[in-house]
Each structure stands twice: as structure tokens, then as C-alpha cells.
Kinemage of the C-alpha trace (Angstrom):
@kinemage 1
@onewidth
@group {chain A} dominant
@subgroup {mainchain}
@vectorlist {calphas} color= white
{ca met a 1} P -168.415 106.674 -134.306
{ca leu a 2} L -169.903 107.018 -137.837
{ca arg a 3} L -168.478 104.643 -140.436
{ca ala a 4} L -169.079 104.287 -144.112
{ca tyr a 5} L -169.300 100.698 -145.867
{ca arg a 6} L -169.169 100.758 -149.691
{ca tyr a 7} L -170.388 97.830 -151.833
{ca arg a 8} L -170.738 97.138 -155.570
{ca met a 9} L -174.181 96.796 -156.869
{ca tyr a 10} L -175.663 94.733 -159.720
{ca pro a 11} L -178.931 95.719 -160.407
{ca thr a 12} L -181.116 94.090 -163.213
{ca lys a 13} L -182.336 96.272 -166.289
{ca asn a 14} L -185.584 97.084 -164.516
{ca gln a 15} L -183.877 97.930 -161.329
{ca glu a 16} L -181.044 99.926 -163.344
{ca glu a 17} L -184.115 102.062 -165.110
{ca met a 18} L -185.583 102.763 -161.635
{ca val a 19} L -182.459 103.643 -160.012
{ca asn a 20} L -181.935 105.986 -162.978
{ca lys a 21} L -185.414 107.496 -162.430
{ca his a 22} L -184.622 108.031 -158.795
{ca phe a 23} L -181.283 109.992 -160.241
{ca gly a 24} L -183.201 111.836 -162.437
{ca ala a 25} L -185.986 112.840 -159.976
{ca cys a 26} L -183.836 114.054 -156.851
{ca arg a 27} L -181.989 116.127 -159.637
{ca tyr a 28} L -185.004 117.421 -161.115
{ca val a 29} L -186.326 118.228 -157.308
{ca tyr a 30} L -183.090 119.634 -156.171
{ca asn a 31} L -183.041 122.326 -159.212
{ca trp a 32} L -186.623 122.800 -158.653
{ca gly a 33} L -186.195 123.583 -154.987
{ca leu a 34} L -183.202 125.832 -155.914
{ca glu a 35} L -185.119 127.935 -158.348
{ca tyr a 36} L -188.175 127.961 -155.987
{ca lys a 37} L -185.766 129.398 -153.029
{ca ile a 38} L -184.259 132.131 -155.446
{ca arg a 39} L -187.515 133.327 -156.715
{ca thr a 40} L -189.037 133.229 -153.072
{ca tyr a 41} L -186.255 135.359 -151.801
{ca lys a 42} L -186.376 137.802 -154.557
{ca glu a 43} L -189.965 138.078 -154.115
{ca thr a 44} L -190.152 138.412 -150.255
{ca gly a 45} L -186.649 138.933 -149.099
{ca lys a 46} L -186.916 135.760 -146.836
{ca ser a 47} L -185.929 132.350 -147.303
{ca ile a 48} L -187.869 129.093 -147.275
{ca ser a 49} L -186.989 126.380 -145.275
{ca his a 50} L -186.574 122.585 -146.331
{ca phe a 51} L -189.615 121.975 -144.521
{ca ala a 52} L -191.593 124.197 -146.385
{ca leu a 53} L -190.164 122.702 -149.432
{ca asn a 54} L -191.054 119.391 -148.429
{ca lys a 55} L -194.814 120.570 -148.284
{ca glu a 56} L -194.534 121.825 -151.809
{ca ile a 57} L -193.073 118.595 -153.039
{ca thr a 58} L -196.664 117.020 -152.358
{ca leu a 59} L -198.147 119.720 -154.610
{ca leu a 60} L -195.189 119.262 -157.186
{ca lys a 61} L -196.282 115.592 -157.364
{ca gln a 62} L -199.785 116.307 -158.371
{ca asn a 63} L -198.622 117.994 -161.181
{ca glu a 64} L -195.657 116.139 -161.988
{ca val a 65} L -197.172 112.504 -162.083
{ca trp a 66} L -194.053 110.576 -162.557
{ca leu a 67} L -192.319 111.522 -159.297
{ca lys a 68} L -195.107 109.364 -157.680
{ca glu a 69} L -192.676 106.524 -158.676
{ca ile a 70} L -189.896 107.564 -156.817
{ca asn a 71} L -189.254 106.963 -153.042
{ca asn a 72} L -190.650 110.202 -150.941
{ca gln a 73} L -187.795 109.902 -148.490
{ca ser a 74} L -185.191 110.377 -150.928
{ca leu a 75} L -187.066 113.357 -152.508
{ca gln a 76} L -187.203 115.054 -149.230
{ca gly a 77} L -183.412 114.028 -148.412
{ca thr a 78} L -182.744 116.060 -151.473
{ca thr a 79} L -183.963 119.325 -150.213
{ca leu a 80} L -182.131 118.636 -146.930
{ca asn a 81} L -179.191 118.640 -149.308
{ca leu a 82} L -180.064 121.878 -150.827
{ca asn a 83} L -180.535 123.292 -147.398
{ca asn a 84} L -177.112 121.975 -146.487
{ca ala a 85} L -175.617 123.562 -149.618
{ca phe a 86} L -177.132 127.045 -148.591
{ca thr a 87} L -175.995 126.650 -145.087
{ca lys a 88} L -172.131 126.055 -146.236
{ca phe a 89} L -172.835 129.039 -148.495
{ca tyr a 90} L -173.841 131.245 -145.618
{ca arg a 91} L -171.513 130.533 -142.639
{ca glu a 92} L -168.329 128.974 -144.721
{ca lys a 93} L -168.654 131.279 -147.525
{ca lys a 94} L -168.600 128.431 -149.994
{ca gly a 95} L -169.830 128.917 -153.353
{ca phe a 96} L -173.448 129.633 -153.946
{ca pro a 97} L -175.374 126.445 -154.748
{ca his a 98} L -175.595 125.558 -158.514
{ca phe a 99} L -177.892 123.686 -160.618
{ca lys a 100} L -177.247 120.061 -161.134
{ca ser a 101} L -176.633 118.609 -164.440
{ca lys a 102} L -177.441 115.371 -166.129
{ca lys a 103} L -173.829 115.547 -167.259
{ca asn a 104} L -172.364 115.373 -164.016
{ca arg a 105} L -169.895 112.443 -163.959
{ca val a 106} L -171.160 110.795 -160.813
{ca gln a 107} L -175.079 110.748 -159.883
{ca ser a 108} L -176.482 109.849 -156.565
{ca phe a 109} L -179.465 109.762 -154.412
{ca asn a 110} L -180.193 108.930 -150.725
{ca val a 111} L -182.271 106.705 -148.859
{ca pro a 112} L -182.643 107.509 -145.242
{ca gln a 113} L -184.420 104.627 -143.992
{ca asn a 114} L -186.546 101.540 -144.775
{ca tyr a 115} L -183.708 99.489 -146.731
{ca lys a 116} L -182.622 96.346 -145.458
{ca val a 117} L -179.209 94.474 -146.058
{ca asp a 118} L -179.284 90.626 -146.202
{ca phe a 119} L -175.773 89.466 -145.861
{ca asn a 120} L -176.823 85.532 -146.225
{ca asn a 121} L -177.978 86.134 -149.627
{ca asn a 122} L -175.825 89.205 -150.745
{ca lys a 123} L -178.805 91.413 -151.620
{ca ile a 124} L -180.381 95.029 -150.268
{ca tyr a 125} L -183.751 95.912 -150.256
{ca leu a 126} L -184.409 99.519 -151.574
{ca pro a 127} L -188.012 101.086 -151.344
{ca lys a 128} L -189.573 101.183 -154.575
{ca ile a 129} L -186.688 99.186 -156.353
{ca gly a 130} L -186.835 95.895 -154.608
{ca trp a 131} L -183.805 93.209 -153.881
{ca val a 132} L -180.629 94.194 -155.424
{ca lys a 133} L -177.846 91.721 -155.932
{ca thr a 134} L -175.083 93.347 -153.926
{ca lys a 135} L -171.390 92.204 -153.082
{ca leu a 136} L -171.482 92.515 -149.378
{ca his a 137} L -167.792 91.659 -148.670
{ca arg a 138} L -167.863 93.116 -145.213
{ca gln a 139} L -170.172 92.733 -142.291
{ca phe a 140} L -171.101 95.621 -140.219
{ca lys a 141} L -172.575 95.944 -136.613
{ca gly a 142} L -174.329 99.021 -135.356
{ca lys a 143} L -177.013 101.117 -136.131
{ca lys a 144} L -177.884 101.726 -140.074
{ca gln a 145} L -178.219 105.550 -140.860
{ca thr a 146} L -178.438 106.855 -144.372
{ca ala a 147} L -177.743 104.986 -147.662
{ca thr a 148} L -176.291 106.764 -150.718
{ca ile a 149} L -176.800 104.897 -154.054
{ca ser a 150} L -173.977 106.513 -156.786
{ca leu a 151} L -173.391 105.613 -160.268
{ca thr a 152} L -169.756 106.227 -161.331
{ca asn a 153} L -168.748 107.488 -164.839
{ca thr a 154} L -167.702 104.023 -165.739
{ca gly a 155} L -171.322 102.957 -165.361
{ca lys a 156} L -170.596 100.849 -162.190
{ca tyr a 157} L -173.578 101.191 -159.256
{ca tyr a 158} L -172.519 101.104 -155.676
{ca ile a 159} L -174.095 101.670 -152.430
{ca ser a 160} L -172.630 103.482 -149.376
{ca ile a 161} L -174.141 102.652 -145.828
{ca leu a 162} L -173.455 104.957 -143.009
{ca ile a 163} L -173.345 103.211 -139.557
{ca asp a 164} L -173.097 104.262 -136.267
{ca asp a 165} L -171.360 101.762 -134.244
{ca lys a 166} L -171.571 103.545 -130.930
{ca lys a 167} L -168.220 103.747 -130.265
{ca ser a 168} L -166.227 106.650 -129.174
{ca phe a 169} L -163.282 107.856 -131.122
{ca leu a 170} L -161.994 109.371 -128.108
{ca arg a 171} L -159.727 107.155 -126.126
{ca lys a 172} L -159.181 107.525 -122.258
């Protein structure tokens, strides 16, 4: 069964700057991908997959050099989130995906893999950011899935780690 564990993070000023760059870059790629999908559909009448968008990110990084500082998997996760938003729009008749704003109260980005948790030293390693001091008040067991770093409107940083504990929620 999937479970999420949420912890408070205490990044240094440099780490805070890198986390904020990740927020901005993921928002930028999401908005770029949404605009690209809309334009492609108007021109060809066909939708573009998130795999094709991921290939385009490589070309985008050549033009936007500052994107090279950002974890590539986080950027690719953004295109997956955009694809999921379109899936909800078509299947569940939810609202059409909208552009993300810097003024949104909660900012976040995903780290799908290559992060490490050190319960002994109360730190979490994030690619391109480093070891971040974290209040690890509960330990977990199971396979780590995606980690989501978020900033609340009060200026506090959190990380939510999704864990698959291999337990079924159906009881016999």
C-alpha cells in the first residue's frame, strides 16, 4: 500500500535558492509544455505525448542555459504532470489545464529518484541541491517512490515521500 510521509525541511540560504530555482524551472517547463501542446494541436490536429515533450526539453535546455542547473528528472516529471492534467480533462471532464503562476500560494516539484534519506543525521539528499537538514520524526520501511518538495504560503519547506510498504489494504 502506498503511504506518504511528510517532513519539515530546513535548507540553507544556498539550498533555498536552488529549491526556488527548481520551483521556477518546473513552472516554466509546465507552462512551456502546455503552450507547446496547444500550438501543436491547433497546427496538426494531433496531441503530443509527454515522451515527445521530454525530447523537446533537451532542445529547450540548449536555448535556456539556466535550465541545466535543474534536476532533469524533475523537469520530466513536470511533463508527466501536464499529461495527467490532460488525461483528467478528457476522461473525467475536469477543467482544461491552466498555466501555473508564480503567485500561487503553494509551490512544488517532484524528485522521482536518486534522493537519499539519512535518519541518523536527520538529512535528505536531493540531486543538484545536496544534503538538506530535515526533521525526520518518523522512520519508514518500504520502497521509496517519488519525493515532492513544497513551499507553503508561510515560507516553510516540506518534503513528502511516497513509500510502497508492500502491504495490501485488503484483509483476508
